[in-house]
DRENLUMKE-265785 format. One record per residue (C-alpha): residue number from 1; residue in three letters; z, x, y. Coordinates in Angstrom, 1 decimal, decimal comma. Example, Ala and Ser with C-alpha at 12.3 -4.5 7.8 and 13.67 -1.06 7.14 Angstrom:
(1; "ALA"; (7,8; 12,3; -4,5))
(2; "SER"; (7,1; 13,7; -1,1))
# end
This chain:
(1; "MET"; (0,0; 0,0; 0,0))
(2; "ASP"; (-1,1; 1,5; 3,3))
(3; "SER"; (1,0; 1,7; 6,5))
(4; "THR"; (-0,8; -1,3; 8,1))
(5; "ALA"; (0,1; -3,6; 5,2))
(6; "GLN"; (3,7; -2,3; 5,2))
(7; "LEU"; (4,0; -2,9; 8,9))
(8; "ALA"; (2,6; -6,5; 8,6))
(9; "LEU"; (5,0; -7,2; 5,7))
(10; "GLY"; (7,9; -5,9; 7,7))
(11; "ALA"; (7,0; -7,9; 10,7))
(12; "THR"; (6,6; -11,0; 8,6))
(13; "LEU"; (10,1; -10,5; 7,0))
(14; "LEU"; (11,6; -9,9; 10,4))
(15; "ALA"; (10,0; -13,1; 11,8))
(16; "VAL"; (11,3; -15,1; 8,9))
(17; "VAL"; (14,8; -13,7; 9,3))
(18; "LEU"; (14,8; -14,4; 13,1))
(19; "ALA"; (13,4; -17,9; 12,5))
(20; "ALA"; (16,2; -18,7; 10,0))
(21; "ALA"; (18,8; -17,3; 12,4))
(22; "GLY"; (17,3; -19,4; 15,2))
(23; "VAL"; (17,4; -22,6; 13,1))
(24; "LEU"; (21,0; -22,0; 12,0))
(25; "THR"; (22,0; -21,3; 15,6))
(26; "TYR"; (20,3; -24,4; 16,8))
(27; "ALA"; (21,9; -26,5; 14,1))
(28; "ALA"; (25,4; -25,1; 14,8))
(29; "GLY"; (24,9; -25,7; 18,6))
(30; "ARG"; (23,7; -29,3; 18,0))
(31; "ALA"; (26,6; -30,0; 15,7))
(32; "HIS"; (29,1; -28,6; 18,2))
(33; "ARG"; (27,5; -30,7; 21,0))
(34; "GLN"; (27,7; -33,8; 18,9))
(35; "ALA"; (31,4; -33,0; 18,0))
(36; "LEU"; (32,1; -32,8; 21,8))
(37; "ILE"; (30,4; -36,1; 22,4))
(38; "ASP"; (32,3; -37,8; 19,6))
(39; "ARG"; (35,6; -36,4; 20,8))
(40; "LEU"; (34,9; -37,7; 24,3))
(41; "SER"; (33,4; -41,0; 23,2))
(42; "THR"; (35,6; -44,0; 22,3))
(43; "THR"; (33,2; -45,0; 19,5))
(44; "GLY"; (32,6; -41,6; 17,8))
(45; "PRO"; (34,4; -40,7; 14,5))
(46; "GLY"; (36,1; -37,7; 16,2))
(47; "TYR"; (37,7; -39,6; 19,0))
(48; "GLU"; (41,4; -39,0; 19,5))
(49; "LEU"; (43,8; -40,8; 21,7))
(50; "PRO"; (45,4; -38,7; 24,5))
(51; "GLU"; (48,3; -36,7; 23,4))
(52; "GLY"; (51,6; -38,2; 24,5))
(53; "ARG"; (53,7; -38,6; 21,5))
(54; "GLY"; (53,8; -37,7; 17,8))
(55; "ARG"; (51,4; -39,8; 15,7))
(56; "ARG"; (52,6; -41,7; 12,7))
(57; "PHE"; (50,8; -42,5; 9,4))
(58; "THR"; (48,2; -39,7; 9,9))
(59; "GLY"; (47,1; -39,8; 6,3))
(60; "VAL"; (46,4; -43,6; 6,5))
(61; "ASP"; (44,6; -43,0; 9,8))
(62; "ARG"; (42,3; -40,3; 8,3))
(63; "ARG"; (41,3; -42,5; 5,4))
(64; "LEU"; (40,9; -45,6; 7,5))
(65; "ARG"; (38,6; -44,0; 10,1))
(66; "GLY"; (36,0; -43,3; 7,4))
(67; "THR"; (35,7; -47,0; 6,6))
(68; "LYS"; (33,8; -49,8; 8,4))
(69; "LEU"; (37,1; -51,7; 9,0))
(70; "GLY"; (38,6; -48,6; 10,5))
(71; "ARG"; (35,7; -48,1; 12,9))
(72; "ARG"; (35,9; -51,7; 14,0))
(73; "ILE"; (39,7; -51,3; 14,7))
(74; "GLN"; (39,1; -48,1; 16,5))
(75; "LEU"; (36,4; -49,6; 18,7))
(76; "LYS"; (38,7; -52,5; 19,6))
(77; "LEU"; (41,7; -50,2; 20,3))
(78; "ALA"; (39,5; -48,1; 22,6))
(79; "ALA"; (38,6; -51,2; 24,6))
(80; "THR"; (42,2; -52,3; 24,9))
(81; "GLY"; (43,6; -49,0; 26,2))
(82; "LEU"; (46,6; -49,2; 23,8))
(83; "ASP"; (48,2; -45,9; 22,8))
(84; "LEU"; (47,7; -46,6; 19,1))
(85; "THR"; (45,6; -45,1; 16,3))
(86; "PRO"; (43,8; -47,3; 13,8))
(87; "GLY"; (46,2; -46,2; 11,1))
(88; "GLU"; (49,3; -47,1; 13,1))
(89; "PHE"; (47,8; -50,5; 14,0))
(90; "PHE"; (46,8; -51,2; 10,4))
(91; "VAL"; (50,3; -50,3; 9,1))
(92; "TYR"; (52,0; -52,4; 11,8))
(93; "MET"; (49,7; -55,3; 11,0))
(94; "LEU"; (50,5; -55,2; 7,3))
(95; "ALA"; (54,2; -54,9; 8,1))
(96; "ALA"; (54,1; -58,0; 10,4))
(97; "ALA"; (52,1; -60,0; 7,9))
(98; "THR"; (54,5; -59,1; 5,1))
(99; "GLY"; (57,5; -60,1; 7,3))
(100; "LEU"; (56,0; -63,4; 8,2))
(101; "TRP"; (55,2; -64,0; 4,5))
(102; "LEU"; (58,8; -63,4; 3,4))
(103; "ILE"; (60,2; -65,5; 6,3))
(104; "ALA"; (58,0; -68,4; 5,8))
(105; "ALA"; (58,6; -68,4; 2,0))
(106; "SER"; (62,4; -68,3; 2,5))
(107; "VAL"; (62,7; -70,7; 5,4))
(108; "LEU"; (60,0; -73,3; 4,6))
(109; "ALA"; (58,6; -73,0; 1,0))
(110; "PRO"; (56,9; -70,4; -1,2))
(111; "PHE"; (53,6; -72,2; -0,6))
(112; "PHE"; (53,7; -71,2; 3,1))
(113; "GLY"; (54,1; -67,5; 2,4))
(114; "PRO"; (50,4; -66,6; 2,0))
(115; "LEU"; (49,5; -68,9; 4,9))
(116; "ALA"; (52,0; -67,1; 7,2))
(117; "GLY"; (50,7; -63,7; 6,0))
(118; "LEU"; (47,1; -64,8; 6,8))
(119; "LEU"; (48,3; -66,1; 10,2))
(120; "GLY"; (49,9; -62,6; 10,9))
(121; "VAL"; (46,5; -60,9; 10,3))
(122; "LEU"; (44,7; -63,4; 12,5))
(123; "ALA"; (47,3; -63,0; 15,1))
(124; "ALA"; (46,9; -59,2; 15,2))
(125; "ASN"; (43,2; -59,6; 15,6))
(126; "ALA"; (43,7; -62,2; 18,3))
(127; "PHE"; (46,2; -59,8; 20,0))
(128; "LEU"; (43,5; -57,1; 20,2))
(129; "ASN"; (40,9; -59,5; 21,5))
(130; "HIS"; (43,4; -60,7; 24,1))
(131; "GLN"; (44,2; -57,2; 25,2))
(132; "ARG"; (40,5; -56,4; 25,4))
(133; "GLN"; (39,8; -59,5; 27,4))
(134; "ARG"; (42,8; -58,7; 29,7))
(135; "ARG"; (41,5; -55,1; 30,3))
(136; "THR"; (38,0; -56,5; 30,9))
(137; "GLU"; (39,4; -58,9; 33,5))
(138; "GLN"; (41,2; -56,1; 35,2))
(139; "PHE"; (38,1; -54,0; 35,2))
(140; "ILE"; (36,1; -56,9; 36,7))
(141; "ASN"; (38,6; -57,2; 39,5))
(142; "GLN"; (38,0; -53,6; 40,4))
(143; "LEU"; (34,2; -53,8; 40,3))
(144; "PRO"; (33,8; -54,8; 44,0))
(145; "GLU"; (35,8; -51,7; 45,0))
(146; "LEU"; (33,8; -49,6; 42,5))
(147; "ALA"; (30,5; -50,8; 43,9))
(148; "ARG"; (31,7; -50,1; 47,4))
(149; "ILE"; (32,7; -46,5; 46,5))
(150; "LEU"; (29,3; -45,9; 44,9))
(151; "ALA"; (27,5; -47,3; 47,8))
(152; "ASN"; (29,4; -45,2; 50,3))
(153; "ALA"; (28,9; -42,1; 48,2))
(154; "THR"; (25,2; -42,6; 47,6))
(155; "SER"; (24,6; -43,4; 51,3))
(156; "ALA"; (26,2; -40,0; 52,1))
(157; "GLY"; (23,5; -38,3; 50,0))
(158; "LEU"; (25,6; -37,7; 46,9))
(159; "ALA"; (24,0; -37,9; 43,4))
(160; "LEU"; (25,0; -40,8; 41,1))
(161; "ARG"; (26,8; -38,4; 38,7))
(162; "THR"; (28,9; -37,1; 41,6))
(163; "ALA"; (29,6; -40,6; 42,9))
(164; "LEU"; (30,8; -41,7; 39,5))
(165; "GLY"; (33,2; -38,7; 39,4))
(166; "MET"; (34,6; -39,6; 42,8))
(167; "ALA"; (35,1; -43,2; 41,7))
(168; "ALA"; (36,9; -42,0; 38,6))
(169; "GLU"; (39,3; -40,0; 40,7))
(170; "GLU"; (40,0; -42,7; 43,4))
(171; "LEU"; (40,3; -45,9; 41,2))
(172; "GLU"; (43,3; -46,8; 39,2))
(173; "ALA"; (43,4; -47,8; 35,5))
(174; "PRO"; (41,5; -49,3; 33,8))
(175; "ALA"; (38,4; -48,5; 35,9))
(176; "GLY"; (39,5; -44,9; 36,6))
(177; "ASP"; (40,1; -44,3; 32,9))
(178; "GLU"; (36,8; -45,8; 31,8))
(179; "LEU"; (34,9; -43,9; 34,4))
(180; "THR"; (36,6; -40,7; 33,4))
(181; "ILE"; (35,2; -41,2; 29,9))
(182; "VAL"; (31,8; -41,7; 31,4))
(183; "THR"; (32,0; -38,5; 33,5))
(184; "ASN"; (33,2; -36,5; 30,5))
(185; "GLN"; (30,2; -37,7; 28,5))
(186; "LEU"; (27,9; -36,8; 31,3))
(187; "ALA"; (29,4; -33,3; 31,5))
(188; "VAL"; (28,4; -32,6; 27,9))
(189; "GLY"; (24,8; -33,7; 28,4))
(190; "ARG"; (24,7; -37,4; 27,7))
(191; "SER"; (22,3; -39,4; 29,8))
(192; "ILE"; (23,5; -41,8; 32,5))
(193; "ASP"; (21,7; -44,6; 30,6))
(194; "ASP"; (23,7; -43,9; 27,3))
(195; "ALA"; (27,1; -43,4; 29,0))
(196; "LEU"; (26,9; -46,5; 31,2))
(197; "GLY"; (25,4; -48,5; 28,3))
(198; "GLU"; (28,4; -47,6; 26,1))
(199; "LEU"; (30,7; -48,6; 28,9))
(200; "ALA"; (29,0; -52,1; 29,1))
(201; "GLU"; (29,4; -52,5; 25,3))
(202; "ARG"; (33,0; -51,4; 25,4))
(203; "LEU"; (34,0; -53,9; 28,1))
(204; "PRO"; (31,4; -56,7; 27,9))
(205; "SER"; (31,0; -58,9; 31,0))
(206; "ARG"; (28,2; -60,2; 33,1))
(207; "GLU"; (29,4; -58,5; 36,2))
(208; "LEU"; (29,5; -55,1; 34,6))
(209; "VAL"; (26,1; -55,6; 32,9))
(210; "VAL"; (24,6; -56,4; 36,4))
(211; "LEU"; (26,2; -53,2; 37,9))
(212; "VAL"; (25,1; -51,0; 35,0))
(213; "THR"; (21,6; -52,4; 35,1))
(214; "THR"; (21,3; -51,8; 38,8))
(215; "LEU"; (22,5; -48,2; 38,4))
(216; "VAL"; (20,3; -47,4; 35,4))
(217; "LEU"; (17,1; -48,9; 37,0))
(218; "SER"; (17,7; -47,1; 40,3))
(219; "ASN"; (18,4; -43,9; 38,5))
(220; "ARG"; (15,1; -44,2; 36,5))
(221; "ALA"; (13,0; -45,3; 39,5))
(222; "GLY"; (14,5; -42,7; 41,8))
(223; "GLY"; (14,9; -45,2; 44,7))
(224; "THR"; (17,8; -45,9; 47,0))
(225; "ILE"; (20,6; -48,0; 45,6))
(226; "VAL"; (22,7; -48,3; 48,8))
(227; "GLY"; (21,4; -51,7; 49,8))
(228; "SER"; (21,6; -53,1; 46,2))
(229; "LEU"; (25,1; -51,9; 45,8))
(230; "ARG"; (26,2; -53,4; 49,1))
(231; "ASN"; (24,7; -56,8; 48,3))
(232; "LEU"; (26,3; -56,5; 44,8))
(233; "THR"; (29,7; -55,9; 46,4))
(234; "VAL"; (29,5; -59,2; 48,3))
(235; "THR"; (28,4; -61,1; 45,2))
(236; "LEU"; (31,2; -59,6; 43,0))
(237; "GLU"; (33,8; -60,5; 45,6))
(238; "GLU"; (32,6; -64,1; 45,5))
(239; "ARG"; (32,5; -64,2; 41,7))
(240; "LYS"; (36,0; -62,8; 41,7))
(241; "GLU"; (37,3; -65,7; 43,7))
(242; "THR"; (35,4; -68,2; 41,7))
(243; "ARG"; (36,9; -66,8; 38,4))
(244; "ARG"; (40,4; -67,0; 39,8))
(245; "GLU"; (39,9; -70,7; 40,8))
(246; "VAL"; (38,5; -71,6; 37,4))
(247; "ARG"; (41,3; -69,8; 35,6))
(248; "THR"; (43,9; -71,7; 37,6))
(249; "MET"; (42,2; -75,1; 36,9))
(250; "LEU"; (42,1; -74,3; 33,1))
(251; "ALA"; (45,7; -73,1; 32,8))
(252; "GLU"; (46,9; -76,6; 31,7))
(253; "VAL"; (44,2; -76,9; 29,1))
(254; "ASN"; (45,0; -73,5; 27,5))
(255; "ALA"; (48,7; -74,4; 27,5))
(256; "THR"; (47,8; -77,6; 25,6))
(257; "ALA"; (45,9; -75,7; 23,0))
(258; "PHE"; (48,9; -73,6; 22,1))
(259; "THR"; (51,2; -76,6; 22,2))
(260; "VAL"; (49,4; -78,4; 19,4))
(261; "PRO"; (50,2; -76,0; 16,6))
(262; "VAL"; (53,7; -75,4; 17,9))
(263; "LEU"; (54,4; -79,1; 17,6))
(264; "GLY"; (53,2; -79,1; 13,9))
(265; "LEU"; (55,4; -76,1; 13,1))
(266; "GLY"; (58,3; -77,8; 14,9))
(267; "ALA"; (57,8; -81,0; 12,9))
(268; "MET"; (57,9; -79,1; 9,6))
(269; "LEU"; (61,1; -77,3; 10,6))
(270; "MET"; (62,7; -80,5; 11,7))
(271; "MET"; (61,8; -82,3; 8,4))
(272; "ASN"; (63,0; -79,4; 6,3))
(273; "SER"; (66,3; -79,2; 8,2))
(274; "MET"; (67,0; -82,9; 8,0))
(275; "MET"; (66,1; -83,0; 4,2))
(276; "PRO"; (66,6; -79,5; 2,8))
(277; "GLY"; (64,0; -78,6; 0,2))
(278; "ALA"; (61,6; -81,4; 1,3))
(279; "LEU"; (58,8; -79,0; 1,9))
(280; "ALA"; (59,3; -77,3; -1,5))
(281; "LYS"; (59,1; -80,7; -3,1))
(282; "VAL"; (56,0; -81,7; -1,2))
(283; "THR"; (54,2; -78,4; -2,0))
(284; "GLY"; (55,3; -78,5; -5,6))
(285; "SER"; (52,3; -80,6; -6,7))
(286; "PRO"; (48,6; -80,0; -6,2))
(287; "VAL"; (48,3; -83,3; -4,2))
(288; "GLY"; (51,0; -82,2; -1,8))
(289; "GLN"; (49,5; -78,7; -1,4))
(290; "ALA"; (46,0; -80,2; -0,7))
(291; "ALA"; (47,6; -82,6; 1,9))
(292; "MET"; (49,4; -79,7; 3,5))
(293; "LEU"; (46,2; -77,6; 3,7))
(294; "VAL"; (44,4; -80,5; 5,3))
(295; "ALA"; (47,2; -80,9; 7,8))
(296; "VAL"; (47,2; -77,2; 8,7))
(297; "GLY"; (43,4; -77,3; 8,9))
(298; "LEU"; (43,5; -80,2; 11,3))
(299; "PHE"; (46,0; -78,5; 13,6))
(300; "ALA"; (43,9; -75,3; 13,5))
(301; "THR"; (40,8; -77,4; 14,3))
(302; "GLY"; (42,5; -79,1; 17,2))
(303; "PHE"; (43,6; -75,7; 18,6))
(304; "PHE"; (40,0; -74,2; 18,5))
(305; "VAL"; (38,4; -77,4; 19,8))
(306; "ILE"; (40,7; -77,5; 22,8))
(307; "ARG"; (40,2; -73,8; 23,5))
(308; "ARG"; (36,5; -74,3; 23,3))
(309; "LEU"; (36,5; -77,2; 25,7))
(310; "GLY"; (38,6; -75,2; 28,1))
(311; "LYS"; (36,2; -72,2; 27,9))
(312; "ILE"; (33,9; -72,1; 30,9))
(313; "GLU"; (31,5; -69,2; 31,5))
(314; "VAL"; (31,4; -68,3; 35,2))
# end
């Protein structure tokens, strides 16, 4: 083999080695970048809550995060702002359901144990939804101020990324915390469309969708957004007042919805206290169990129907 062939072979081997090293370096950098995004994102598998106390049930948390249920719980917890891991919430939910099971079985009748346990699980899910809705409402109330800060910052010639960072520093929670997540995602290379889109998914509301759409379209088109944000600020202030009035008008309806099942539970407790063992006798036969299930279903239907009638989208 002459020197030219040896030189060509050596150059080929060197190119292959450099190409392999380049591919490995690129893959490692991409994985590191994705790990950073997941750690800063509230929906990624690597997301961790801020350090503030020792975490409990870490083994349960690690196993739960790899399941679909764990990811759903993690997404809801991230939207509520609660200082809980999915594992902690899952263990607390099971403990509450077990406690309700035992209390209902001992106070009422064994038949009501599973129903109380199921009610505990549903109540835990309703608690997360309530906290998420409450945080969303708080965020909506801050949207006019957010739009005003962004309008002032962009009118001063600042870029949208810088304006979002200023808003994250000036606004209180929950808007400040949510915008901090957005700015952290932007710092590691995520686009404004993706970061703001994830924010809209995390705290769904019409007002936030309108604001996010305005920012995204203006960022894509490259036009001025000062006029749009100032007009949006006025609109958000009006919607804020309208939502407050509607909530006040529907307070009595929502109170009635919760009163209906409480009356049913109170009737059962009264009957069992006046005639000890009455519920155990009633639920001791298939006919009595079926009648009790129908009664519980009717109370639940009344609750959801009243809640649905009192739900008005503004």
